[in-house]
BABANU-855091 format. One record per residue (C-alpha): residue in one letter; z, y, x. Coordinates in steps of 0.001 Angstrom, whole numbers, plus 500000, padded with zeros to 6 digits. Each point is the difference from the previous one (the first is absolute). Layout:
BEGIN
AZYX;...
% end
This chain:
BEGIN
M521748420798047714;K500162501296503594;T498708503389498830;L502633500120497307;V502745499374502552;V498731502824502179;F499779502292496992;L503539499204498953;L501217500557503529;L498318503384500213;M501368501026496635;N503470499091501192;V499617502076503180;S498519502924498102;Q502829499970497480;H502544499894502792;A498247502739501976;S499545502260496990;A503754500511499998;L500217500404503777;E502417502814500769;V501491500998503341;Y502032502908501246;E498671502296502655;G501651499197503305;V499510496227499990;E498285498636503073;S497055498448498096;V498749498636496680;L497775496945499390;L497135500270497488;L499264496414498915;C496454498644499748;K499178496293500329;D497035497781499189;T499376496296500560;S496201500358500055;V498779501839503113;P496188500373500272;V497972499808503230;D499857503159502152;P502227502076497694;T501201503634500234;L503357500881498460;L500482503574498793;W503115501798498769;T499163503261498204;R501617502810498023;H497405501743497830;D502069503086499219;L499355501136503601;S496810501703501184;L499885497491502874;P501064496842498142;V500162497450502864;V503583498979500760;H499237496968502183;Q496944497851500783;H499973496597501689;S497242497535500950;L499623496956502220;T499690502285503042;G503328501650499203;D501078503317498468;E497231502543499334;L501718503349499585;R497206502452500739;D499871501125496337;Q503772499809499441;N501681502969498323;Q501929501797502748;R503251500040498012;Y500225496233500588;R499200500100503704;R502205497579501974;R501991499179496846;T498119496981498583;S499548496431501197;M498972496554498799;K500685496547501386;T497536499014502722;D499274496646498281;S499699501501496505;L496330499033499496;R500878496397500889;T503161499687497917;G498948502153497038;D503082502257500356;F498490503495499840;S503307501800499470;L500231503472501515;T503040501325501877;L500453503756499591;R502497501497502457;N502222503020499365;P498977500498496352;I500338503538498629;T499717501469496507;S496332500942500427;D499230496302500551;S500706499390496305;G496857498807498228;T497817497029499042;Y498867497824502929;I497014497718499381;C499434496858502082;T496280499066500079;I498113497256501853;T496247500252500770;A497509497417501300;F496165500000500030;G499926503107497834;N502275498567497320;E503258501813499341;R503069498579498283;T503219501817499107;L502982497790500719;T502927502139498890;E501243503483499262;V503424501106501234;E501757502942498387;L502278501392502706;Q502655502578499259;V501897501533502931;K503108501795498835;V501865502751501750;S503404498918501229;H502814502524499781;Q501951499476503192;V503612501097500377;F501786500306503344;T503478501013501051;V500423501689503378;E503313500927501581;V500504502189503061;Y502851501896501595;E499933503789500209;G499217500983503576;A497215497443500421;E496830501370501589;S497859498885497040;V499646497528497139;L496868498207498731;L499308499804496256;P497569497064499466;C496821500199497913;H496973497733500508;I496814498889498300;P497909497122501334;F496630501766500014;V498663503524499495;S496763499952498025;G499183503687499480;P501150503641500120;T503782499944499963;T502842502403499276;V503591499050500813;M502963501925498586;W503618499460501005;S502254501573497357;R503636500503499172;Y500251500892496338;D503539501350500130;L498658502983501984;N497804502939499071;P497357499949501361;P500144496200500231;T497402499611502776;V501424498467503183;H496651499293501731;Q496353499825498942;R496992498481501767;Q496445500622498749;Q497485497808501717;E500757500397503734;E501882503311499858;D503484501018498929;E500173502481497105;L503426501620500188;T499459503195498015;D502280498831497170;Q502502498213502256;N503676500563499186;Q501437502289502677;R502851497652500887;Y497426497563501435;R498031502561502010;D499189498614503501;R502024496831499259;T497404497623498540;S496958498219501392;M497638497123499253;K497876497893502313;T496623501513500905;D498222496665499392;A501555499448496559;L496608499801498261;Q498876497271502393;T503192497939499898;G501220500679496448;D503414500869501433;F501119503185498208;S503643499740501065;L501815503299500441;T502056500921503057;L502863502345499116;R501569501628503060;K503642501015500319;P501178498497496661;H502934501827498382;I502468498960497331;F498153502150497458;D496797498030500678;S501529497055498111;S497896499424496883;N497132498037498479;Y496613500629501650;T496757499059498251;C496797499242501904;T496954500445497726;I496638498814501345;R496931501144498088;V496683498430500952;T496971501374498156;G499145497774497051;E503157497908500240;E503401499884498330;P502716501902501910;R502321497850502118;L503708500793500051;T502669499103502519;D503617501097499510;V502279500288503006;Q503707500555499428;L501243501800503106;Q503704500143500717;V501074502137502950;K503539499042500958;E502497502117501803;P500540498943503618;Y503217498255500848;T502853502520500109;F502766499441502439;P503306499432498058;A502304502994499894;E503018497813500868;A498444499143503340;S500158503629501046;V503807499711500170;I499776497093502421;L497368501743502037;A502113503149500109;V502838497988501559;L497630498435502515;A498528503399500802;V503391501186501272;A499906497341502685;A496265500338500658;I498279502317502433;V499277503581498959;G496292499377499746;L500459497211497491;G502287502208497940;V497410502747499880;Y497344497502498977;L502118498663497156;W500863503497498856;K496316500871499734;L499308496708498281;F502607500342497274;Y500276503735499458;R496450501209500107;V498710501304496685;P497337497666498580;Q496742501711499087;V497692499481497055;E496499501412500364;V497630500250497058;N496761501707499163;S500268503244498118;G499142499333496363;V501337496420499699;E501374499020496605;S503424499061501342;V502028499315503111;Q503094497883500513;L502897501292502100;A501776496856501142;C503775499609499979;K501508496513499964;T503411498571500766;T501850496717499919;L503355501737499465;H501841499185496768;L499787503133497853;P502480500609497152;E498683500320496460;D501222503603499742;A498221501126503190;K497862503121499907;V496584500129501756;E498550503379500840;W496624500800501616;M499553503524501441;D497104501713501773;S500120502086503191;N500704503135497935;F503117498292498518;E498323499838496580;K500945496964497931;V497042497665499738;H501629497197497994;V503540499179498820;Y501266496612498808;K503531499925498551;N501980498006497468;G497349497303499865;S497052502282499142;D497752502782501290;Q501178503610499578;P496779502042499555;E501957503111498988;E501370500208503554;Q496534499838501586;H498188503035501302;Q497250500845497521;A497275499402502599;Y500878496274500017;R500533499365496292;D497921497148498593;R498767499246503515;T502702497703501401;K501022496434499340;M502502497521501366;N500220496238499512;E502092498309497353;D503315498430501056;L499792502016503182;L503733499691500748;K499844496210499651;T496809499513502040;G500809502658502604;D496459501391499675;L500576503748499664;S496367500894500789;L498533503003498223;T496471500185498610;L498628503558499994;K496907500498497846;H497147502353500929;P501544501321503217;T498452503193501421;D499671501327503548;G502776502529499357;E502482497183499418;A499767498679503548;G503363499770501756;K503192497969500266;Y501550498416496909;T503607498807499951;C501386497165497904;T503817500179499663;V502226497519498201;Y503469501158498852;N502880498084498502;K502048501258497065;E502161502104502354;R496869501720501460;K500419498137503258;I496668499279501746;L499270496268500137;L496447500246501351;K497655502660501252;K496384499522501065;R497130502316500745;V496267499568499600;E497363502416501244;L496928500503497823;Q496812501091501741;F496568500744498618;K496613499448501522;V497458502657499184;P497239498150498127;Q496661499997501701;V496702499822498196;E496913499079502020;V496486500053498587;D496413500120501154;S498261503320499660;E497373498369497747;V502396499507497075;K499588502237496955;S503698500789499739;V503450499157501321;Q503380500121498284;L503086501453501682;P502944498348498184;C503040501886498714;K502114498590497162;T503434500728498629;T502269498972497132;I501831503321499962;H499685501891496732;L497713502962500648;P500213503047497665;R496822501563498563;D500235503035502270;T499986497858503163;K497656501071502809;V498209497351502092;E498477501070503311;W498039497895502483;M499583501486503503;V498883498962503485;K501851500650503246;S498088503212500652;S501478501341496706;K496648499941498241;K500460499406496291;V498158496887498939;H500893500016496293;V502341502023497771;Y501211498994496527;Q502132502417497957;N500603500887496365;S498300496776498870;S496682500720501742;D498277499996503380;W499719503251501971;P496734499712501974;E500182503675500994;D503058499146502141;Q498154497195501803;D498493500297503455;Q496236500211499500;S499336496824502021;Y501744497990497246;R498576501711496915;G498208497552497734;R501273497089502084;T503539499407498691;E501399498591496801;L503425499155498535;R500667497518497209;R500469501017496370;N503551500297498671;L501258499859503570;L503383501547499147;K500608497408497293;T498885496976502029;G501415501217503320;D496719499049501718;L499224503031502169;S497413498165502135;L497094502099501254;T496392498841499923;L497927501524502804;K496253499685499522;Y497385499530502743;P502501499698502876;T498709500565503528;D501678499712503387;W500690503718499654;D502494499096497246;T502100497882502384;D503433501653499760;T503577499716498726;Y500206500946496316;T503243501129498341;C500696499883496272;T502771502407499009;V501396500342496489;Y501893503177499002;N501942500971496890;N499666503468498451;R502659501320502413;K497871498841502963;K502496497315500878;I498426496929501603;L500373496943497783;I497789497592501955;K498259500098503357;K497829497225501337;E497574499631502901;V496873497868500230;V497906499571503137;L496261499759499355;K497612498690502615;V496287500052499283;K498228497813502512;V497001501410501818;P496965497814499254;Q498447498354503025;V496322499273500497;E498914497670502797;V496403499363501081;D498119498695503016;S498411502404502426;G496257500110499386;V499958499889496183;E497664502502498441;S502706501764498017;V503546499836498678;Q501527501545496897;L503335501807500015;P501120499544496360;F501498502717497807;N499818499894496214;T501940502031497469;T500049500445496250;L501475503472500342;H497865502716498422;L498587502094502849;P498662503537499442;E496334500663500715;D500849502522502712;A502309497614501902;K499520499528503734;V500123496524501575;E500694499702503710;W500165496855502157;M501795500504503325;E500608497813503043;S503740500083500661;K500220499562503782;Y498070503121501027;D499724501728496585;L496218499728500003;K498147500682496772;V498173496844499004;H498433501121496717;V500271503073497758;Y498911500278496353;K500157503446498392;N498214501974497275;G498325496838498727;S498392498926503282;D500693498668503500;Q500684502505502802;P498591498344503161;E500351503194502022;K503797499664499691;Q500003496435501339;H500929499168503544;Q496843499079501883;R501265496452500644;Y499680499280496273;R496782501863499170;G497430497697498465;R502561497182499762;T501879500764496749;K499158499839496318;M501810500495496683;N498960498975496492;E498237502270497534;D502060501594497224;L503111499115501952;L502186502522498140;K498920498589496635;T500318496319500940;G503126500446502108;D498453497843502747;L500774501963503154;S499275497074502332;L498354500785503326;T497279497887501587;L500051500140503813;K496872498700501688;Y499854498001503256;P503750499857500654;T501198499234503529;D503436499287501418;W500282503761500700;D500111500469496230;T503205497927499803;R502533502525498676;T501544501482496847;Y497890502091497608;T501351502380497364;C498209501123496853;T501381503191498430;V498890501573496720;Y500603503753499634;S499829502283497001;R498010503219500117;E503206501811501005;G500533497610502924;N502804498008498399;I500115496286500770;L499170497931496917;L499781496599501622;K500423498454503422;R499459496539501414;K499873498228503349;V497903497003501026;E500414498090503256;L496784498712501559;K499923497332502679;V496699499092501612;R500328496666501761;V498316499368503327;P498559496440499978;Q501152497799502863;V498030497339501853;E501783497572502338;V498312497468502301;D500812497872503013;S498933501101503435;G497063497821501007;V498038500002496721;E496322500764500425;S500026502953497592;V501911501818497278;Q498740502056497073;L501498503351498989;P499107500083496267;F498611502990498134;N497904499684496844;T499067502691497517;T497924500268496827;L499447503704500579;H496365501002500322;L499551501134503594;P497085502270501005;E497490498665502522;D500865502746502485;A503745499278499912;K501871499589503278;V502445497096500465;E502627500223502707;W502694497514501044;K502712501348502339;D503300498653501282;K503346501805499936;G499260501612503354;S496786501501498534;R497870497700502148;M496609499356498442;V499835496350498958;Y496698500084498097;F497539502725498992;H497164499701497461;Q497658502895499187;N496411500548498898;G499673496365498982;S500911498517503390;D502923499324502302;Q500775502612502663;L501509497770502679;E499921502653502693;E502818501730498107;Q502296496950500279;H503039499909502222;Q499525497507502834;A502861497823498759;F497914499086496940;R496476499726501406;D498236496727499231;R503011499002497832;T499247501575496602;K497623499280497170;M499328501304496478;N497853498550497231;E496400500976499433;D499264502407497145;L503658500939499999;L499381503242498052;K498111498107497289;T502427497085499681;G503141502106500425;D501373497451502477;L501321502162502819;S502105497224501537;L500188499874503797;T499916496776502024;L501882500196503302;K499246497204502482;Y502565498339502275;P502991502042498861;T503016500177502323;D503493501444499678;G498584503170501534;D498071500472496740;T503175500081497884;R499876503426498342;T498886501906496886;Y496283500493499410;T498458502611497704;C496556499894498405;T498683503360498810;V496764500621498107;Y498507503523500258;S497232501702498055;R497166501743501823;E501969503263499711;G503066498406501646;N502123499628496870;I502148496895499755;L498684497658497324;L502303497078500681;K502835499104502340;R501991496832500604;K502492498679502516;V500547496407501086;E502852498764502176;L499086497244502445;K502610497846501675;V498936497472502595;R502854497625500651;D501128499615503621;C498470497148501969;K502747497614501151;V499640497074502401;E502760497469500690;V500028497324502691;E502563497794501741;E500819500504503635;G498302497322502038;A496657500262498207;E497031500129502360;S498716503259498496;V500003502258496977;Q497260502201498556;L500463503576498782;P497140500356497469;F497725503039499621;K496552499836498386;T497869503086499386;T496347500977499621;E497385498406502214;N497798501655502649;L502501502515501288;P498604502611502432;D499757498984503647;D502329502821501088;T502819498688497839;R503428499691501641;V502332497369498557;E503650500346500880;W502862497688498992;R503483501328500703;R503542499752498846;Y500302502246496957;A501469503455500666;T500283499286503745;S497801500464503067;T500099496272500866;K496372498844500106;V499494496365499061;H496188499731500401;V497160502477500549;Y496254499438499509;Q497466502669501022;N496486500267501399;G499192496442499003;S502937498307501748;D503771499586500150;Q501997502523502036;P502899497999501505;G500888502897502269;E501297501936496993;Q502082497066498730;S503789499884500160;E501377497424502451;L501688498268497028;Y496636498900498630;K497755499438503027;G498384496603499867;R501328499399496463;T497430501768497777;K496455499315498958;M497400501473497627;N496845498420498597;E496569500336501579;D497529502368498329;L502934501600498208;L498091503266499373;K497110498067498492;T502098497743497769;G502675502570499158;D502708497407500761;L502555501920502039;S502754497378499706;L502311499567503000;T501194496628501296;L503428500102501659;K500837496933502117;H503435498374500350;P501821502339497590;T503775500342500430;E502744501697497974;R499539503088502210;D496499500381498512;T501433500594496522;Y498660503480499316;K497647502117497927;Y496587500289501643;A497287502601499344;C496283499854500664;A498114503320500260;I496212500278500237;R498265503147501179;S496413501035500631;G497986503119499550;K499032498924496465;I502751497792498561;S503723499311500077;R502117497109498711;F503713499168499969;K502160497046499077;T503530498708500615;V501241496397500142;Q503655498965499857;L500623496993502258;K503168497903499751;V500620497237502541;K502789497678498865;G502204498515502723;R500207496214500232;V503159498392498634;Q502005498121502652;V502119496905499361;Q502718498358502114;D500226496240500489;Q503194497980500376;T500060500504503794;G500050503775499530;D496391500428501171;I497908502612498255;R496457499174498976;N497293501904498151;R499414498503496557;S496312500781500150;S499545498763503591;S497677497047500741;I501686499277503346;D501140496431500632;P503585499777498658;T501628498551503137;P503389501443500971;L499886503128502156;M501267499581503571;A503095501904500993;D498110502208502427;Q497399500956497360;S500336503419498417;V499674500428496310;
% end
């Protein structure tokens, strides 16, 4: 009977769970599994067998066992700690997402026997979120929300506005923005968080929101293998508060009695012409004109441009298109009930750069008397397109709604007057193109019908960075449209550490290159030839000697289009800009590209007083047995020298003798690291390791920057003594002279020479106050003890060691803090740190 009860209970749970549905975005969901019969030493397992790693959660008497857990459930599952005692094996799954949908099996195992308790069919549905966001025009930015609780795989996020063409507002693929198809009105105005994939926060920041940004924005999140998630955000950008027109009358009266400066300020405030700035190519722009004045029903509203052409006329309760200039027909719109609402704003569709200027809105009564007159200045920003030089193509936008006749001529040019593309008589004219653009440009089909005159430029390089102008002429050579686009092709940057075996400067093209083309890599700073390929082979004799034996290009480079250059053993000297140019047989430039290379110098930083520091240098390059290894500092002092299989210590500078060490079999292991013992601030500098062949050619070169932090000692005034530390190598030569002095002065603090102190050379300030250790040359402990330090001893001290064979140097910054004094109620001053008996001072005692 007990078994029957359990069975019925499980059936009830299973039936309930089989219909378990939740929406994505809930904090958690509970998968029910209970049993009244718990065996001895059990293991509870939740699994999902449609996954390659089926374990969702595992629990035993010792606790959770999640070593085999599928990573998609990491940190998202939990069970009650007393579950194996109570029989409640229910699983809590946090932040459920659509990919969590599936059949979850609850199984209990003991002594090799397995029993399935329940199966839970979980369905996680996508929730369609809708938000409303309001912001005032003039705000710095507005945030459009879009979140998912958990990112489970490769993700693409698309923000769209479907009333525009193209509709793309912002796109993020994996961790990078993809803005090739972005609508121009949002160029440089949108951004998403860099850690969106980690946090699931795909909210969009829209900078400088305008009235025309008001619309419905859709955030579409596509995770591989999952249903798309949609979030709609209704953005309403409101006009900022406008000061009432009636108040200007009051202010005008006050201005009469106010100071001249206030009057000028108010004049500028109320009579300046408001400006509207839009990107060239936007679908529409609104020229604002609003009033709270009561306007009669028979009023006439007239908009005119700076050339006194009629842009829009409203009269007798309706628009008067027959009075418009033809250039504005079908392109303007005003609000309904404009005389009642006082909103006389004009919407101008498809504005072009040539329409920039001041627009005047005038309201007349029936007797042609002016009731209202306002001006608005329309300005255009030249659209900028920025791409990486690796992209296959870039589009320079140019669109119009003007009717273009069949004999229209379209001409794209750059600032230098080179013709980029010519379209005339319904076909392209490649013979009119500059040769550097032939085969690289393309216009859309039926461009005159669609009005889309955008230019596609293939294989852009930094050489194509320029201002491009699209000009449209009729058959009488009259300009119908003129629009500029600024293109910037970013120079690719390559960054590597000094000491790597090689670095590749990338350059790939799909352009068909002739077999007799010449490829030339140049260094831009000094115009040195880095590599030359001509007549089907490399031309090493044309290289600069600095690059001979260090460069390589791929085989069949003209066929494959891979013109990348491999530069071997780069050093920080190679940090500069490189240019690859492809020439035709006649010497014409077919292709050109720049690459910036930065070779980093590794930095090592240690405290003064450490026993040693290692300057790292490892290579996998096979080094010949007769190679020479040389470490030098920036001043070309020899730090370490290895040749013919052994160290050559006699070549070392005396500052480094007995202080350096390299590994055994360094040429075999490739570990050329240098250990420097007892480093001091005097060792702060750049060190270079160079490996030479037997013939003296450089095989490898690397720099390392060492910084030894300053030694600082702090003590309170009144201390019995303070020690200025300095430890160096043991067994210093007997003729060594040790001299402590104030840094950058001639004041000698302590001198040791010929086996004893030399008090006769000491400054009077320090006589009887300094001491050094016994056997200091033997132990290498050159520390100085300064007795009874005072604030006057706060200084930077330097210790210099000299002998016929070695030299050493170190500085120590000493700071002696003055004792804080306090005053008692009787006005006596006492030292806070004093241990003197606190009896009152007598009147004849001096403080």
